[in-house]
N, C-alpha and C positions, 0 to 999 in steps of 0.2 A: 504494500500500500504506500502511495506517495503522499505528499503534503496536501493540505486542504486547498491551497491556492489553485492547483490544477490537477489534483490527484483524483484517484478513484479507489473504490473498494475492489473486491475480487471480481465483481461484475456479473454475478448470477442474476441479479436484478438491476434494471436500469435506474429506477426511482422507487425508493421506499417512501410511501406517504404515511405520515404519522398523525393520527387523530382525525377528527372531523367527519366521523361516520354517523348517519342518523336518517331521520324520516321527516318529510315536510308535508303538511296539509296545505293545499293550494286553494285560495278563494279569490276569484276575480270580482272586484268591486267596481261600482260605477265611477268612483273618483277617489283620489288621495290628496289630502287627508279625508277620511270618511266622516261626514257629519253625523252627529248623534241622531239615532232613530231607534224606536222600539224594535224594529225588525227590517230586514232587507230580503227581497226575493232574489236568489242567485240562479239565473237561468243558464249559466254555463257549467253548473255542477260544482261540487266540492270533492276534490280528489286528494288522496293520500298516496305518496310514492316515496321510495327510497331516494336519497340524494341530498347530502349536505356538502359542505366545502371540500372535505377530504375525498368523498365519493366522486364528486364532479371532477376534481383534479385527476384522480385515478382513471376515471372513464375517458377523460381527454387524452391522457398519456397512452392508454391502450389503443384508442382509435388511431393514434399517430404511429402505431407499431412498436411502442416501447414496452418493455417488460416491467409492469408495475406490481408492487406488493403493498398492501394496505394493512396497517397495524392499528387496532383501536380496541376499546372496551365496548361490548354489546350485551344487551340483556337477553334473557331467555324468554322472549316475548314476541308478539306478532310483528312489532316494528323491527326487531332484530332479524326476523325471518325475511322481511322485505329487503333489508340490507344484504343479507347473505345471498338472496336470489339475484339481486342486481349484480353482484360480483361474479356469480356463476355465469350469468347471461353474457357478460362482457369479457369473460376469461381472465379475470383479475384475481391474483392470489390474495387471500385474506387470512390474517391471523387475528381471530376474534377472542379476546380475553373476557372472562365473565364480569358482568356489571350488574350486581344485585339491585342497584337503584333503577335499572331499566335502560333501554336504548334512548339516546338523545332524540328529541323531537322539537318541531317548531311549526308555527302557522305563518304562512306567507300571504299577505294581502297584496294583490297585483292590480294596478290601475290600468285604464285603457291605453295609456302610453307605454306600458311595459315596466314602469317603475314599481318597486315593491317595498312593503313594510314587513319586516320579519319580527315575530314574537317568539322568543326562545323559552322553553321550559327548563328552568335552572334546577329543578328537583332531580333531574336524571344524572346526578353526579354526587360524589362524596368527597369531603376534604382530604381524606387519606388515600385517594386513588393514585396508583403509580403503575408505570409499565415495569415489569421485572427487568432488572439491569442485564441479566444474561441474555434474555430474549432480544432486548433492544440492541445490545452490542452485536449479537450474532447476525441479526437482520441488517443492521447498518453496515457491518463489515463485508457483507455479501452484495452490497449495492454500490453503484457508481455515484449516486446522489441521493440525498434525503430531503423531502419537502415536509416541513413542519407546520401544521395548522396551529392556531392560537387557542384551540379548545383545551379545556382541562382534561388530563393532567400533563399536557405537553411541556409546560414550563419546567417541570421537574426533570424532564428528559434532556434539557439543553446541555448541562455539564457532561452527561454521559456521551452525547453525540460529539461534543467538542473533543473529548478524549479519544474518540475513534479515528480522528483525522479525515473522515469522509466529509466532503463539502455538503453544505445544506442551505436551503432557502426557506423563507417563511413569507406568509401573507398577513399583513397587519389590518387588512380590510379598511374600514372607515376610521382609522386612528386619527385623532385630532392633534397629534404631535406632543401631547402632554400626559395623557392617561398612563400612569406608571405600570399598569398591568402589561402593556405592550412592549415596554422598553427593553426587557431582557431578550425578547425575541429579536427586536430591531438591532441590538448591539451584538448579538452572538452569531447571526447568520452571515454567510458569505454573499448571499443574494437576497434582496428584500423587495417584496411587492407590497403596495398599498393603494388605496383609493385616494384621490385628491378631494373627495366630496366634502370632507370636514376641515380641509387645510386652507388657511387664508393666504399662505405663501408656500406653494408646493416646492419650489426650488430651494428655499431656505431649509425646509424640513428634510429634503433629500440630502442636502450637503451636511446637515447636522448628523444624520444617521451615518454617513460615510466617514465623517471626521471623528466621531466618537466610537464607532464600532468596527467590525471586520469587513463589512461589505464594500466592494469596489464597484458594484453595480446596484443601483436602486431605481425602481420604476414605480411611478404613480400614475394609475389609469385615471382618465378624466372623461369617460363616456364618449359622447358625440364630439368632444373636443380633442380626442386622441389620448395622448399620454405624455408624461415627462420622463426622460431617460437621463440618468446620471451614470456615466461610465468612465472610469479612470479620470475623474475630476472634471469632465466636460458635460455640461447640461444641455440637452437638445430636446426639441419637441418632436413627437412621433405623430404624424397625421392619422386621423381616424380613417377607417376603411368603410366603404359603403356596404351595408348589409345586403346579402344576395336576395332577400325577400323582405316582406313587411316585418317590422319589429313588433313582437308580441309579448316579450318578457325579458327583462334584463337579468333574471336570476341565473347565476352560473357563469356570467360573462367574464368576471374577474378570474374565476377558476380556469376557464378555457384559455384566457390570456396567459396565465401562469404555465399551464401545461404545454402550450405551443412554444412559449419562450424557452422552457426547459428542453423541449425537443431540439430547438436550434442550438442551444448551448451545448448539449451533449453531442451534437453533430459537428461541433467546432466552429459554428458560425459567429461572426462578430455581434456585439450587443445590438447594433442598429437593425441587423437582419432578424435577430431573435425577437426584437420588439415589434417588427412588422408582422412576423408570424403571429405574435400575440394579438395584435390588433385585428388581423384577419379572423382568427379563431374567436375572439370576443364578439366581433360583428356577427359572425355566423350564429353564435350562441343566442343572441338576441332574437333570432328568428325561430327558435325552437320553443314550442309551448311548454309552460312550466310543468305540465303533467308528464313530460318525457325527460329522460336522461340520455340524450344523444349528443354527439360531438362531431366536429369536422374530422375527416380522415386525412391521411397523409397525402393521397393523390389530389384531393380537393385543395388542401393547403398549399402545396407546391405549385399547382396550376394557377391559383389566384396570386401567389407571390411572384410568379413569372410575368404577370400582366402589368399594365401601367400603374404607376404609383398615383395615389389620390392627389 
């Protein structure tokens, strides 16, 4: 195994995805924010399906031809069965450790423009939850890269991952640049993703992460405005890609961006190319209904990347 800066594990797995497995209930609402009312008639149906941030990253990686392995805690419940079935369907290796508190779940309210509001059930975790160190070390050592979600108990895994020498990334989602929960992830990872939604000065936040932490590449996605890319000290803007079909749901777009970026990174592409791959995959994800867990495949990605830039 070589150093984290450019090294890999033994390579039986391309990317180990840590955490972020769960189930979402999807409800399409007439507008967001949703005005108070005693009741709403939902004529699009209410659907529950497997797929939270770690699941979506793993599905995206598998669709691009990478060997993904997902490690998380799952309950012995119907939600856990849905997560297990999703991984079987997409051919993704899954190490599911017992979670007596039950499988993680959330409710997503999706507006007509594809924006979403997520409500997370925080009872599906226990303060003492941990990944067994021997399991974590073995899976990381057999991987070229590790992608760490910010779901509990991944924070406790950061020192173990650092000791393995395997490079790893994380996604801070809508971090405001101040919340202390996200900071250990931001400073420990070699590659950091986040959303610019809550940032008043994205460039400043990206530089701060790079100055204080390990990452030499930091990316902030900005939806229809594209993304900000900080690579080796240079801050650039990544243009947004035109979605190939009408936008129906933004859920999973950031996870698709991360998966495609990692595909490019592991293929040895420069950060700008990786970011364009991410933008293409994120735009594609916005056209996929929230009731499905589909992702752009490698042929589609490379064909669109070979076309004209926006």
